[in-house]
C-alpha positions in Angstrom: -5.2 -6.5 -12.7 -2.3 -8.8 -13.7 0.0 -5.8 -13.8 -0.5 -5.3 -10.0 0.4 -9.0 -9.3 3.6 -8.7 -11.4 4.6 -5.3 -9.9 4.2 -6.7 -6.3 6.4 -9.8 -7.1 9.1 -7.7 -8.9 9.1 -5.5 -5.8 9.5 -8.5 -3.6 12.3 -9.9 -5.9 14.2 -6.6 -5.5 13.8 -6.7 -1.8 15.2 -10.3 -1.7 18.1 -9.4 -4.0 16.8 -11.5 -6.9 18.0 -10.2 -10.3 17.1 -11.1 -13.9 20.2 -13.2 -14.4 19.6 -15.6 -11.5 17.8 -18.9 -11.4 15.7 -17.4 -8.6 14.3 -14.9 -11.0 12.9 -17.8 -13.1 11.5 -19.3 -9.9 9.7 -16.0 -9.2 8.2 -15.9 -12.7 7.1 -19.5 -12.3 5.4 -18.6 -9.0 3.5 -15.7 -10.7 2.4 -18.0 -13.5 1.1 -20.6 -11.0 -1.0 -18.2 -8.9 -2.5 -16.7 -12.1 -3.6 -20.2 -13.2 -4.9 -21.1 -9.7 -7.3 -18.2 -9.5 -7.3 -15.7 -6.7 -9.3 -17.5 -4.0 -7.1 -20.6 -4.3 -4.0 -18.5 -4.5 -4.9 -16.7 -1.3 -4.8 -20.0 0.6 -1.3 -21.0 -0.4 2.0 -19.8 1.0 3.3 -16.4 -0.2 6.3 -16.0 -2.4 8.4 -14.8 0.5 7.5 -17.9 2.5 8.3 -20.3 -0.3 11.5 -18.5 -1.2 12.8 -18.5 2.4 11.9 -22.2 2.7 13.8 -23.0 -0.5 16.8 -21.0 0.6 16.7 -22.5 4.1 16.2 -19.0 5.6 14.4 -18.1 8.8 11.1 -16.5 7.9 10.9 -14.3 10.9 14.4 -12.9 10.4 13.8 -12.4 6.7 10.6 -10.4 7.3 12.3 -8.5 10.1 15.1 -7.4 7.7 12.6 -6.5 5.0 10.5 -4.4 7.4 13.5 -2.5 8.8 14.5 -1.6 5.2 10.8 -0.9 4.2 9.0 0.4 7.2 5.4 -0.5 7.2 3.0 -0.3 10.2 2.5 -3.9 11.5 -1.0 -5.1 12.5 -2.5 -8.4 13.7 -5.8 -8.8 11.7 -6.9 -11.9 13.6 -8.1 -9.7 16.5 -10.7 -7.9 14.4 -14.3 -8.6 15.2 -16.7 -10.1 12.6 -17.4 -8.0 9.5 -21.0 -6.7 9.3 -20.8 -6.8 5.5 -19.4 -9.2 2.9 -15.7 -8.5 2.4 -14.6 -8.3 -1.2 -11.0 -8.5 -2.5 -9.7 -7.6 -5.9 -9.1 -10.5 -8.3 -5.4 -10.8 -8.0 -3.2 -13.6 -6.6 -1.8 -11.5 -3.8 -4.5 -11.0 -1.1 -5.2 -7.3 -0.3 -7.7 -7.4 2.6 -9.7 -4.3 3.4 -9.9 -4.0 7.2 -11.4 -0.6 7.8 -13.0 2.2 5.8 -14.2 5.7 6.3 -15.4 8.3 3.8 -12.9 8.4 0.8 -10.4 6.2 2.5 -9.7 2.5 3.0 -6.9 0.7 4.9 -5.8 -2.7 3.6 -3.7 -5.5 5.2 -1.1 -7.3 3.2 2.0 -9.4 3.8 4.0 -7.3 1.3 6.7 -5.1 3.1 6.8 -1.6 1.5 3.4 -1.9 -0.3 2.6 1.6 0.8 5.2 2.9 -1.7 3.8 0.8 -4.5 0.3 2.2 -4.0 1.6 5.5 -5.4 2.3 3.9 -8.8 -0.1 4.4 -11.7 -1.0 0.7 -12.1 -2.2 0.5 -8.5 -4.7 3.3 -9.1 -7.0 0.5 -10.4 -7.4 -0.4 -6.8 -8.8 3.1 -6.2 -11.4 2.4 -8.9 -12.1 -1.1 -7.4 -12.9 0.3 -4.0 -14.2 3.7 -5.2 -11.9 5.8 -2.9 -9.2 8.3 -3.5 -7.0 7.1 -0.6 -5.7 3.6 0.1 -3.3 3.0 2.9 -1.8 -0.3 4.1 -0.5 -2.2 7.1 1.7 -5.3 7.1 0.7 -8.6 8.7 2.0 -12.1 8.9 1.0 -14.2 5.8 -0.4 -17.0 8.0 -2.5 -14.5 9.9 -3.8 -13.1 6.7 -4.8 -16.5 5.4 -6.6 -17.3 8.7 -8.6 -14.1 8.5 -9.6 -14.6 4.9 -10.6 -18.2 5.6 -12.7 -17.2 8.7 -14.4 -14.3 6.9 -15.3 -16.3 3.8 -14.2 -13.4 1.6 -15.2 -13.1 -2.0 -13.4 -12.1 -5.1 -15.0 -9.6 -7.4 -14.0 -8.4 -10.9 -16.3 -5.4 -10.7 -14.9 -1.9 -10.0 -16.8 0.7 -8.0 -16.1 3.5 -10.4 -15.4 3.6 -14.2 -12.7 6.3 -13.8 -10.1 6.6 -11.1 -11.3 8.9 -8.2 -10.0 12.5 -8.3 -7.1 13.5 -6.0 -5.6 10.0 -5.4 -3.2 10.1 -2.4 -2.2 6.5 -1.6 0.3 5.2 0.8 -0.2 7.6 3.6 -0.6 7.0 7.4 -3.1 4.2 7.7 -6.2 4.5 9.9 -7.8 1.6 11.8 -11.2 1.8 13.6 -10.5 0.5 17.1 -14.2 0.2 17.7 -14.1 -2.8 15.4 -11.7 -4.5 17.7 -13.0 -6.2 20.9 -11.6 -4.2 23.9 -9.9 -7.2 25.4 -7.9 -7.6 22.2 -6.9 -4.0 21.5 -3.5 -4.3 23.2 -2.6 -7.1 20.8 -3.1 -4.9 17.8 0.0 -2.7 18.1 2.7 -5.3 18.0 3.2 -7.9 15.3 3.8 -11.2 17.0 5.8 -12.8 14.1 8.8 -10.5 14.0 9.0 -9.7 17.7 11.9 -7.2 18.2 12.4 -6.6 14.5 9.1 -4.7 13.9 8.1 -1.3 15.0 5.0 -0.9 17.2 2.1 0.2 15.0 1.8 4.0 14.9 -1.4 4.0 12.9 -4.2 3.2 15.3 -6.6 6.0 15.4 -9.9 6.6 17.3 -12.6 9.0 16.2 -12.5 11.4 19.1 -9.8 14.1 18.8 -10.6 17.1 16.6 -6.9 18.2 16.8 -5.9 15.6 14.2 -8.6 15.5 11.7 -11.1 14.2 14.3 -9.1 11.1 15.1 -6.9 10.3 18.1 -3.7 8.4 17.7 -3.6 5.3 19.9 -0.4 3.4 18.9 3.3 4.2 19.4 6.1 4.6 16.9 8.8 3.3 19.2 10.4 0.0 18.5 9.3 -3.0 20.4 12.1 -4.6 22.4 11.9 -8.0 23.9 
């Protein structure tokens, strides 16, 4: 799955304006090499590339993510409000954490700190993730890197090299509107799920929250709002 790690960081490099002729490109390659050597579970506990790059360049992290998310719209979600998982959570063995947060038949929604990951999921090398989870549809929401680390640490997630299916599932349709089971979120925390705290006014309210009640839209009722949050 090394190709997935590389594709994600090349994607982040393009978003940050890093090209192959710059010293920053060598820094990015060095970061990829470091997380590969660390192993996934240790790599998940360290700062993401965007965090380290913004710190090196003395940039404001919130503003940087706000810009990246405006240019690469991705529904934002706060994963720390999720209740405990009834099963062991397993992540693919790559240095970038891709956390499954909800699943229904044939579909899984993952949380990551990579703006625009939904578009990458359509690429052929990412179809290995469909084999890993054994589903034809993978969708994604964006979350703060620090929040993602907190959830991974609290859940005690495991890394697995085993894939659920030998061949990619038929009819892969990744990167569509994500679905989140609100029943997995304690009622008193559901209002916190639709706005990403990190980026405040820069991030759209999450349009992806669905509840299993309304037959008019595939048996699920939309709960979120697509309007921009304004402080």
